[in-house]
DSSP file (Angstrom, degrees, kcal/mol; ACC not computed):
  #  RESIDUE AA STRUCTURE BP1 BP2  ACC     N-H-->O    O-->H-N    N-H-->O    O-->H-N    TCO  KAPPA ALPHA  PHI   PSI    X-CA   Y-CA   Z-CA
    1    1 A M     >        0   0    0      0, 0.0     4,-2.0     0, 0.0     5,-0.1   0.000 360.0 360.0 360.0 -47.0    0.0    0.0    0.0
    2    2 A E  H  >  +     0   0    0      1,-0.2     4,-2.3     2,-0.2     5,-0.1   0.885 360.0  51.6 -65.5 -38.6    2.8    2.4    1.0
    3    3 A M  H  > S+     0   0    0      2,-0.2     4,-2.1     1,-0.2    -1,-0.2   0.886 108.5  51.3 -66.1 -38.3    4.8    1.6   -2.1
    4    4 A E  H  > S+     0   0    0      2,-0.2     4,-2.0     1,-0.2    -1,-0.2   0.893 110.0  49.7 -64.2 -40.0    1.7    2.2   -4.4
    5    5 A K  H  X S+     0   0    0     -4,-2.0     4,-2.4     2,-0.2    -2,-0.2   0.911 110.1  50.5 -64.7 -43.1    1.2    5.6   -2.7
    6    6 A D  H  X S+     0   0    0     -4,-2.3     4,-2.5     1,-0.2    -2,-0.2   0.878 109.6  51.1 -62.4 -38.6    4.9    6.5   -3.3
    7    7 A Q  H  X S+     0   0    0     -4,-2.1     4,-2.3     2,-0.2    -1,-0.2   0.888 110.3  48.8 -67.2 -39.3    4.6    5.5   -7.0
    8    8 A R  H  X S+     0   0    0     -4,-2.0     4,-2.4     2,-0.2    -2,-0.2   0.902 111.9  49.4 -65.8 -40.6    1.5    7.7   -7.4
    9    9 A L  H  X S+     0   0    0     -4,-2.4     4,-2.6     2,-0.2    -2,-0.2   0.928 111.3  48.7 -64.0 -44.7    3.4   10.6   -5.7
   10   10 A K  H  X S+     0   0    0     -4,-2.5     4,-2.7     1,-0.2    -2,-0.2   0.914 111.6  49.8 -61.9 -42.3    6.4   10.1   -8.0
   11   11 A K  H  X S+     0   0    0     -4,-2.3     4,-2.2     2,-0.2    -1,-0.2   0.909 111.3  49.0 -62.9 -42.0    4.2   10.0  -11.1
   12   12 A A  H  X S+     0   0    0     -4,-2.4     4,-2.3     2,-0.2    -2,-0.2   0.922 112.8  47.2 -63.9 -44.1    2.4   13.2  -10.0
   13   13 A L  H  X S+     0   0    0     -4,-2.6     4,-2.5     1,-0.2    -2,-0.2   0.896 111.2  51.3 -65.3 -39.9    5.7   15.0   -9.3
   14   14 A D  H  X S+     0   0    0     -4,-2.7     4,-2.3    -5,-0.2    -1,-0.2   0.898 109.8  50.9 -62.6 -39.7    7.1   13.8  -12.7
   15   15 A T  H  X S+     0   0    0     -4,-2.2     4,-2.0     2,-0.2    -2,-0.2   0.922 111.8  46.5 -63.1 -44.7    4.0   15.1  -14.4
   16   16 A L  H  X S+     0   0    0     -4,-2.3     4,-2.5     2,-0.2    -2,-0.2   0.880 110.4  52.9 -67.8 -37.3    4.3   18.5  -12.7
   17   17 A E  H  X S+     0   0    0     -4,-2.5     4,-2.4     1,-0.2    -1,-0.2   0.938 110.1  48.2 -61.5 -45.6    8.0   18.7  -13.6
   18   18 A G  H  X S+     0   0    0     -4,-2.3     4,-2.4     1,-0.2    -2,-0.2   0.876 110.2  53.0 -60.5 -38.0    7.2   18.0  -17.2
   19   19 A Y  H  X S+     0   0    0     -4,-2.0     4,-2.8     2,-0.2    -2,-0.2   0.918 109.2  47.6 -64.1 -45.0    4.5   20.7  -17.1
   20   20 A V  H  X S+     0   0    0     -4,-2.5     4,-2.5     2,-0.2    -2,-0.2   0.917 113.1  48.7 -63.4 -43.1    6.9   23.3  -15.7
   21   21 A L  H  X S+     0   0    0     -4,-2.4     4,-2.2     2,-0.2    -2,-0.2   0.894 112.2  49.1 -64.3 -39.2    9.5   22.4  -18.4
   22   22 A E  H  X S+     0   0    0     -4,-2.4     4,-2.5     2,-0.2    -2,-0.2   0.928 111.8  48.1 -64.8 -45.7    6.8   22.6  -21.1
   23   23 A L  H  X S+     0   0    0     -4,-2.8     4,-1.8     1,-0.2     6,-0.2   0.904 110.0  53.1 -60.9 -40.9    5.6   26.0  -19.8
   24   24 A A  H  <>S+     0   0    0     -4,-2.5     5,-3.0     1,-0.2    -1,-0.2   0.924 110.2  47.2 -61.4 -44.4    9.2   27.2  -19.7
   25   25 A G  H ><5S+     0   0    0     -4,-2.2     3,-1.5     1,-0.2    -1,-0.2   0.917 111.7  50.0 -62.3 -43.7    9.8   26.2  -23.3
   26   26 A E  H 3<5S+     0   0    0     -4,-2.5    -1,-0.2     1,-0.3    -2,-0.2   0.774 107.7  55.3 -65.9 -25.8    6.5   27.8  -24.4
   27   27 A A  T 3<5S-     0   0    0     -4,-1.8    -1,-0.3    -5,-0.2    -2,-0.2   0.431 123.3-106.3 -86.0   0.9    7.6   31.0  -22.6
   28   28 A G  T < 5S+     0   0    0     -3,-1.5     2,-0.2     1,-0.3    -3,-0.2   0.625  77.5 132.9  86.1  13.2   10.8   31.0  -24.6
   29   29 A E      < -     0   0    0     -5,-3.0    -1,-0.3    -6,-0.2    -2,-0.1  -0.640  54.9-115.0 -96.5 156.0   13.0   29.9  -21.7
   30   30 A G    >>  -     0   0    0     -2,-0.2     4,-1.6    -3,-0.1     3,-0.6  -0.321  32.3-100.3 -82.6 169.9   15.6   27.2  -21.9
   31   31 A P  H 3> S+     0   0    0      0, 0.0     4,-2.7     0, 0.0     5,-0.2   0.804 119.5  62.9 -62.1 -29.7   15.5   23.9  -20.0
   32   32 A G  H 3> S+     0   0    0      2,-0.2     4,-2.3     1,-0.2     5,-0.2   0.897 103.2  48.8 -62.3 -39.5   17.9   25.2  -17.4
   33   33 A Y  H <> S+     0   0    0     -3,-0.6     4,-2.6     2,-0.2     5,-0.2   0.948 112.4  47.7 -63.0 -49.1   15.4   27.8  -16.3
   34   34 A G  H  X S+     0   0    0     -4,-1.6     4,-2.5     1,-0.2    -2,-0.2   0.899 112.8  48.5 -60.5 -42.5   12.6   25.2  -16.1
   35   35 A E  H  X S+     0   0    0     -4,-2.7     4,-2.5     2,-0.2    -1,-0.2   0.920 111.9  48.8 -64.4 -44.2   14.7   22.8  -14.1
   36   36 A A  H  X S+     0   0    0     -4,-2.3     4,-1.5    -5,-0.2    -2,-0.2   0.917 112.9  47.7 -63.2 -42.8   15.8   25.5  -11.7
   37   37 A L  H  X S+     0   0    0     -4,-2.6     4,-2.9     1,-0.2    -1,-0.2   0.921 111.1  51.4 -64.0 -42.9   12.3   26.7  -11.2
   38   38 A W  H  X S+     0   0    0     -4,-2.5     4,-2.6     1,-0.2    -2,-0.2   0.914 105.3  56.0 -60.0 -43.5   11.1   23.2  -10.6
   39   39 A Q  H  < S+     0   0    0     -4,-2.5     4,-0.3     1,-0.2    -1,-0.2   0.874 113.5  41.1 -58.7 -37.3   13.7   22.6   -8.0
   40   40 A E  H >< S+     0   0    0     -4,-1.5     3,-1.3    -5,-0.2     4,-0.4   0.916 113.0  52.9 -75.5 -44.0   12.4   25.5   -6.0
   41   41 A L  H >< S+     0   0    0     -4,-2.9     3,-1.7     1,-0.3     7,-0.3   0.884 102.7  57.4 -60.5 -39.8    8.8   24.8   -6.6
   42   42 A K  T 3< S+     0   0    0     -4,-2.6    -1,-0.3     1,-0.3    -2,-0.2   0.631 100.5  59.8 -71.3  -9.5    9.0   21.3   -5.3
   43   43 A Q  T <  S+     0   0    0     -3,-1.3     2,-0.7    -4,-0.3    -1,-0.3   0.568  93.5  74.2 -88.3 -10.5   10.4   22.6   -2.0
   44   44 A S    <>  -     0   0    0     -3,-1.7     4,-2.6    -4,-0.4     5,-0.2  -0.884  61.2-167.9-109.3 105.9    7.2   24.6   -1.4
   45   45 A Q  H  > S+     0   0    0     -2,-0.7     4,-2.0     1,-0.2    -1,-0.2   0.898  89.2  50.2 -58.3 -42.0    4.3   22.6   -0.3
   46   46 A G  H  > S+     0   0    0      1,-0.2     4,-1.9     2,-0.2    18,-0.2   0.925 114.5  41.8 -64.4 -46.3    1.9   25.5   -0.8
   47   47 A L  H  > S+     0   0    0      2,-0.2     4,-2.7     1,-0.2    -1,-0.2   0.831 111.3  56.5 -72.9 -31.2    3.1   26.4   -4.3
   48   48 A L  H  X S+     0   0    0     -4,-2.6     4,-2.4    -7,-0.3    -1,-0.2   0.909 108.2  47.9 -64.2 -41.2    3.3   22.7   -5.3
   49   49 A Q  H  X S+     0   0    0     -4,-2.0     4,-2.3    -5,-0.2    -2,-0.2   0.908 112.4  49.3 -64.1 -42.1   -0.4   22.3   -4.4
   50   50 A E  H  X S+     0   0    0     -4,-1.9     4,-2.6     2,-0.2    -2,-0.2   0.908 111.2  49.7 -63.6 -41.7   -1.2   25.5   -6.4
   51   51 A L  H  X S+     0   0    0     -4,-2.7     4,-2.8     2,-0.2    -2,-0.2   0.918 110.6  49.6 -63.3 -44.2    0.7   24.2   -9.4
   52   52 A A  H  X S+     0   0    0     -4,-2.4     4,-2.1     2,-0.2    -1,-0.2   0.910 112.1  48.3 -61.8 -42.3   -1.0   20.8   -9.3
   53   53 A Y  H  X S+     0   0    0     -4,-2.3     4,-2.9     2,-0.2     6,-0.4   0.918 112.3  48.5 -64.9 -43.3   -4.4   22.5   -9.1
   54   54 A F  H  X S+     0   0    0     -4,-2.6     4,-2.5     1,-0.2    -2,-0.2   0.915 110.3  52.2 -63.5 -41.8   -3.6   24.8  -12.0
   55   55 A H  H  < S+     0   0    0     -4,-2.8    -1,-0.2     1,-0.2    -2,-0.2   0.913 117.6  37.7 -58.0 -43.7   -2.3   21.9  -14.1
   56   56 A D  H  < S+     0   0    0     -4,-2.1    -2,-0.2    -5,-0.2    -1,-0.2   0.840 133.4  20.0 -79.4 -34.6   -5.6   20.0  -13.5
   57   57 A Y  H  < S-     0   0    0     -4,-2.9    -3,-0.2     2,-0.3    -2,-0.2   0.534  91.4-123.3-119.4  -9.5   -8.1   22.8  -13.7
   58   58 A G  S  < S+     0   0    0     -4,-2.5     2,-0.3    -5,-0.4    -4,-0.2   0.707  83.2  78.5  73.3  18.6   -6.5   25.7  -15.5
   59   59 A K  S    S-     0   0    0     -6,-0.4    -2,-0.3    -9,-0.1    -1,-0.2  -0.969  86.1 -91.5-150.2 163.6   -7.0   28.1  -12.6
   60   60 A F        -     0   0    0     -2,-0.3    -9,-0.1     1,-0.1   -10,-0.1  -0.535  14.7-150.1 -79.8 143.2   -5.5   29.0   -9.3
   61   61 A L        -     0   0    0     -2,-0.2    -1,-0.1   -11,-0.2   -11,-0.1   0.840  23.8-158.5 -72.1 -36.5   -6.7   27.3   -6.1
   62   62 A D        +     0   0    0      1,-0.1    -2,-0.1     2,-0.0     8,-0.0   0.782  55.2 119.2  58.2  31.9   -5.7   30.5   -4.2
   63   63 A K        +     0   0    0    -17,-0.1     2,-0.3     2,-0.0    -1,-0.1   0.811  56.3  75.2 -86.8 -37.0   -5.5   28.6   -1.0
   64   64 A Y        +     0   0    0    -18,-0.2     7,-0.4   -17,-0.0     2,-0.3  -0.605  63.7 178.1 -83.0 134.3   -1.8   29.4   -0.4
   65   65 A Q        -     0   0    0     -2,-0.3     2,-0.5     5,-0.1     5,-0.2  -0.970  24.7-156.7-135.3 149.8   -0.9   32.9    0.7
   66   66 A V  B >  S-A   69   0A   0      3,-2.2     3,-2.1    -2,-0.3    46,-0.1  -0.984  89.9 -19.8-122.7 117.1    2.2   34.8    1.6
   67   67 A E  T 3  S-     0   0    0     -2,-0.5     3,-0.1     1,-0.3    -1,-0.1   0.832 129.9 -51.9  53.7  34.6    1.5   37.8    3.8
   68   68 A G  T 3  S+     0   0    0      1,-0.3     2,-0.4     0, 0.0    -1,-0.3   0.402 112.8 120.1  87.0  -2.5   -2.1   37.6    2.6
   69   69 A Y  B <   -A   66   0A   0     -3,-2.1    -3,-2.2    39,-0.0    -1,-0.3  -0.803  43.0-163.6-100.9 137.1   -1.3   37.6   -1.1
   70   70 A T     >  -     0   0    0     -2,-0.4     4,-2.0    -5,-0.2     5,-0.2  -0.556  39.0 -98.5-106.2 173.9   -2.3   34.8   -3.5
   71   71 A L  H  > S+     0   0    0     -7,-0.4     4,-2.8     1,-0.2     5,-0.2   0.868 124.6  56.8 -60.3 -36.2   -1.0   33.8   -6.9
   72   72 A T  H  > S+     0   0    0      2,-0.2     4,-2.6     1,-0.2    -1,-0.2   0.915 105.0  51.0 -62.4 -41.9   -4.1   35.6   -8.4
   73   73 A D  H  > S+     0   0    0      1,-0.2     4,-2.1     2,-0.2    -1,-0.2   0.925 112.3  46.5 -59.5 -44.3   -3.0   38.8   -6.6
   74   74 A V  H  X S+     0   0    0     -4,-2.0     4,-2.3     1,-0.2    -2,-0.2   0.914 112.1  50.5 -65.0 -42.7    0.5   38.5   -8.0
   75   75 A L  H  X S+     0   0    0     -4,-2.8     4,-2.7     2,-0.2    -2,-0.2   0.901 109.0  51.0 -63.9 -41.1   -0.8   37.8  -11.5
   76   76 A I  H  X S+     0   0    0     -4,-2.6     4,-2.1     2,-0.2    -1,-0.2   0.917 109.8  50.6 -61.8 -43.2   -3.2   40.8  -11.4
   77   77 A W  H  X S+     0   0    0     -4,-2.1     4,-1.4     1,-0.2    -2,-0.2   0.914 111.9  48.0 -59.6 -43.3   -0.2   43.0  -10.4
   78   78 A Q  H  X S+     0   0    0     -4,-2.3     4,-2.2     1,-0.2    -2,-0.2   0.897 108.2  53.8 -66.2 -39.8    1.8   41.6  -13.3
   79   79 A V  H  X S+     0   0    0     -4,-2.7     4,-2.0     1,-0.2    -1,-0.2   0.872 102.5  58.3 -64.9 -35.9   -1.0   42.1  -15.8
   80   80 A D  H  X S+     0   0    0     -4,-2.1     4,-0.7     1,-0.2    -1,-0.2   0.914 109.4  45.0 -56.7 -41.5   -1.2   45.8  -14.7
   81   81 A H  H >X S+     0   0    0     -4,-1.4     3,-0.8     1,-0.2     4,-0.7   0.863 106.4  60.2 -70.3 -35.1    2.4   46.0  -15.8
   82   82 A F  H >< S+     0   0    0     -4,-2.2     3,-1.4     1,-0.2     4,-0.4   0.885  97.0  60.8 -56.5 -39.8    1.7   44.1  -19.0
   83   83 A K  H >< S+     0   0    0     -4,-2.0     3,-1.1     1,-0.3     4,-0.3   0.824  96.2  60.5 -60.1 -31.3   -0.7   46.8  -19.9
   84   84 A L  H X< S+     0   0    0     -3,-0.8     3,-0.5    -4,-0.7    -1,-0.3   0.778 102.2  53.2 -66.3 -25.2    2.1   49.3  -19.9
   85   85 A Y  G X< S+     0   0    0     -3,-1.4     3,-2.4    -4,-0.7     6,-0.3   0.478  78.4  95.1 -89.4  -2.4    3.9   47.3  -22.6
   86   86 A M  G <  S+     0   0    0     -3,-1.1    -1,-0.2    -4,-0.4    -2,-0.1   0.765  82.2  56.0 -62.6 -23.4    0.9   47.3  -25.0
   87   87 A D  G <  S+     0   0    0     -3,-0.5    -1,-0.3    -4,-0.3    -2,-0.1   0.493 101.7  63.0 -83.9  -3.1    2.4   50.3  -26.8
   88   88 A R    X>  -     0   0    0     -3,-2.4     3,-2.1     1,-0.1     4,-0.5  -0.761  62.2-178.6-123.4  85.0    5.6   48.3  -27.4
   89   89 A P  G >4 S+     0   0    0      0, 0.0     3,-1.2     0, 0.0     4,-0.4   0.803  79.6  64.0 -56.0 -32.4    4.8   45.4  -29.6
   90   90 A E  G 34 S+     0   0    0      1,-0.3     3,-0.2     2,-0.1     4,-0.1   0.748 103.2  50.4 -65.5 -20.2    8.4   44.1  -29.6
   91   91 A E  G X4 S+     0   0    0     -3,-2.1     3,-1.5    -6,-0.3     4,-0.4   0.601  85.7  90.2 -88.0 -13.0    8.0   43.5  -25.8
   92   92 A M  G X< S+     0   0    0     -3,-1.2     3,-2.1    -4,-0.5    -1,-0.2   0.828  75.5  62.7 -60.1 -37.2    4.8   41.6  -26.1
   93   93 A N  G >  S+     0   0    0     -4,-0.4     3,-1.0     1,-0.3    -1,-0.3   0.767  94.3  63.9 -62.8 -22.9    6.3   38.1  -26.4
   94   94 A R  G <  S+     0   0    0     -3,-1.5    -1,-0.3     1,-0.2    -2,-0.2   0.698 102.5  51.6 -69.6 -16.3    7.8   38.5  -22.9
   95   95 A Y  G <  S+     0   0    0     -3,-2.1    -1,-0.2    -4,-0.4    -2,-0.2  -0.091  74.3 140.0-118.4  34.1    4.3   38.6  -21.5
   96   96 A R    <>  -     0   0    0     -3,-1.0     4,-2.7   -69,-0.1     5,-0.2  -0.300  69.5 -99.0 -68.2 162.5    2.6   35.6  -22.9
   97   97 A R  H  > S+     0   0    0      1,-0.2     4,-2.5     2,-0.2     5,-0.2   0.888 123.9  50.1 -50.4 -47.0    0.3   33.6  -20.7
   98   98 A Q  H  > S+     0   0    0      1,-0.2     4,-2.6     2,-0.2    -1,-0.2   0.898 110.9  49.1 -63.2 -40.4    3.0   31.0  -19.9
   99   99 A R  H  > S+     0   0    0      2,-0.2     4,-2.4     1,-0.2    -1,-0.2   0.914 111.9  48.4 -66.3 -42.6    5.5   33.7  -19.0
  100  100 A L  H  X S+     0   0    0     -4,-2.7     4,-2.1     2,-0.2    -2,-0.2   0.904 112.0  50.1 -64.1 -40.7    3.1   35.4  -16.7
  101  101 A L  H  X S+     0   0    0     -4,-2.5     4,-1.9    -5,-0.2    -2,-0.2   0.954 113.4  44.1 -62.4 -50.6    2.1   32.2  -15.0
  102  102 A L  H  X S+     0   0    0     -4,-2.6     4,-2.6     1,-0.2    -1,-0.2   0.889 112.1  54.0 -62.9 -38.3    5.7   31.2  -14.4
  103  103 A S  H  X S+     0   0    0     -4,-2.4     4,-2.8    -5,-0.2    -1,-0.2   0.866 104.8  54.4 -64.4 -36.4    6.6   34.7  -13.2
  104  104 A A  H  X S+     0   0    0     -4,-2.1     4,-2.2     2,-0.2    -1,-0.2   0.922 110.6  45.9 -63.1 -42.9    3.7   34.6  -10.7
  105  105 A F  H  X S+     0   0    0     -4,-1.9     4,-2.2     2,-0.2    -2,-0.2   0.913 112.3  51.4 -65.4 -41.5    5.2   31.4   -9.3
  106  106 A E  H  X S+     0   0    0     -4,-2.6     4,-2.3     1,-0.2    -2,-0.2   0.923 109.7  49.9 -59.5 -44.8    8.7   32.9   -9.3
  107  107 A T  H  X S+     0   0    0     -4,-2.8     4,-2.6     1,-0.2    -1,-0.2   0.916 109.8  50.1 -61.8 -43.7    7.4   36.0   -7.4
  108  108 A M  H  X S+     0   0    0     -4,-2.2     4,-2.0     2,-0.2    -1,-0.2   0.878 108.2  53.3 -64.2 -36.8    5.7   33.8   -4.8
  109  109 A L  H  X S+     0   0    0     -4,-2.2     4,-1.2     2,-0.2    -1,-0.2   0.926 111.0  46.9 -61.6 -43.3    8.9   31.9   -4.3
  110  110 A G  H  X S+     0   0    0     -4,-2.3     4,-2.6     1,-0.2     3,-0.3   0.891 109.4  54.2 -63.7 -39.1   10.7   35.1   -3.7
  111  111 A M  H  < S+     0   0    0     -4,-2.6    -1,-0.2     1,-0.2    -2,-0.2   0.841 101.5  59.1 -65.4 -32.8    7.9   36.3   -1.4
  112  112 A E  H  < S+     0   0    0     -4,-2.0    -1,-0.2     2,-0.2    -2,-0.2   0.887 112.7  39.6 -61.0 -37.3    8.3   33.1    0.7
  113  113 A K  H  < S-     0   0    0     -4,-1.2    -2,-0.2    -3,-0.3    -1,-0.2   0.903 142.2  -4.3 -80.2 -43.7   12.0   34.1    1.3
  114  114 A D     X  +     0   0    0     -4,-2.6     4,-0.6    -5,-0.1    -1,-0.2  -0.674  63.0 178.1-154.4  90.0   11.6   37.8    1.8
  115  115 A P  H  >  +     0   0    0      0, 0.0     4,-2.6     0, 0.0     3,-0.4   0.776  64.3  81.0 -70.4 -26.9    8.1   39.2    1.3
  116  116 A A  H  > S+     0   0    0      1,-0.2     4,-2.4     2,-0.2     5,-0.2   0.875  91.7  45.7 -53.8 -50.9    8.8   42.9    2.2
  117  117 A P  H  > S+     0   0    0      0, 0.0     4,-1.7     0, 0.0    -1,-0.2   0.877 115.9  47.5 -63.5 -34.3   10.2   44.1   -1.2
  118  118 A Y  H  X S+     0   0    0     -4,-0.6     4,-2.9    -3,-0.4     5,-0.2   0.916 110.9  50.0 -70.7 -42.9    7.5   42.4   -3.2
  119  119 A I  H  X S+     0   0    0     -4,-2.6     4,-2.6     1,-0.2     5,-0.2   0.903 108.9  53.2 -62.5 -40.7    4.7   43.7   -1.0
  120  120 A E  H  X S+     0   0    0     -4,-2.4     4,-1.7    -5,-0.3    -1,-0.2   0.912 112.2  45.0 -60.2 -42.7    6.2   47.2   -1.4
  121  121 A K  H  X S+     0   0    0     -4,-1.7     4,-3.0     2,-0.2    -2,-0.2   0.927 112.7  50.3 -67.4 -44.6    6.1   46.9   -5.2
  122  122 A I  H  < S+     0   0    0     -4,-2.9    -2,-0.2     1,-0.2    -1,-0.2   0.915 116.3  41.5 -61.4 -43.0    2.6   45.4   -5.3
  123  123 A R  H  < S+     0   0    0     -4,-2.6    -1,-0.2    -5,-0.2    -2,-0.2   0.805 123.9  37.6 -74.0 -28.7    1.2   48.2   -3.1
  124  124 A G  H  < S+     0   0    0     -4,-1.7     2,-0.7    -5,-0.2    -2,-0.2   0.696 108.9  60.3 -99.6 -20.4    3.2   50.9   -4.8
  125  125 A E     <  +     0   0    0     -4,-3.0    -1,-0.2    -5,-0.2   -44,-0.1  -0.903  47.0 159.7-114.8 106.8    3.2   49.9   -8.5
  126  126 A T        -     0   0    0     -2,-0.7    -1,-0.1     2,-0.3     3,-0.1   0.659  46.8-130.4 -97.8 -16.8   -0.2   49.6  -10.0
  127  127 A G  S    S+     0   0    0      1,-0.3     2,-0.3   -46,-0.1    -2,-0.1   0.567  76.9  99.0  77.6   6.8    0.8   49.9  -13.7
  128  128 A Q  S    S-     0   0    0      2,-0.0     2,-1.5   -45,-0.0    -1,-0.3  -0.873  85.7-106.9-125.0 158.3   -1.9   52.5  -14.1
  129  129 A D        +     0   0    0     -2,-0.3     2,-0.5    -3,-0.1     0, 0.0  -0.685  51.8 164.5 -84.0  91.6   -1.9   56.3  -14.2
  130  130 A I    >   -     0   0    0     -2,-1.5     3,-1.7     0, 0.0    -4,-0.1  -0.944  40.6-115.1-112.9 127.0   -3.5   57.0  -10.9
  131  131 A Q  T 3  S+     0   0    0     -2,-0.5    -2,-0.0     1,-0.3     0, 0.0  -0.293 101.2  30.3 -59.2 140.8   -3.1   60.5   -9.5
  132  132 A G  T 3         0   0    0      1,-0.0    -1,-0.3     0, 0.0     0, 0.0   0.442 360.0 360.0  90.5  -0.1   -1.1   60.6   -6.3
  133  133 A R    <         0   0    0     -3,-1.7    -2,-0.2    -8,-0.0    -7,-0.1   0.358 360.0 360.0-115.5 360.0    1.1   57.6   -7.2
């Protein structure tokens, strides 16, 4: 029974690793980037659960939080910045769906280690022209 459970876990982890490598390739990144990101992601139980849920359902579970921020919060912040690049078509490929997704996971990994600089950016940078900012 325990061996069967271990085999299912290994298969699930292998599937998620392949998914991260595939996303990295689709985002224009090399295999080294995907492998490095996977090594970090598999160390975070919360982000691993979020990744598995996204893989299966195509949306965030948003159960895992760092300082009250979820992956959706990070993605919204990134999309605000994406809007700034709409006037620069040569920059658009950097902001494909796969790149934004991987970047959200990268940001959350950084927030796990030291949330303060990320929170300051999220609160201070909206990507929009708002008076008083």
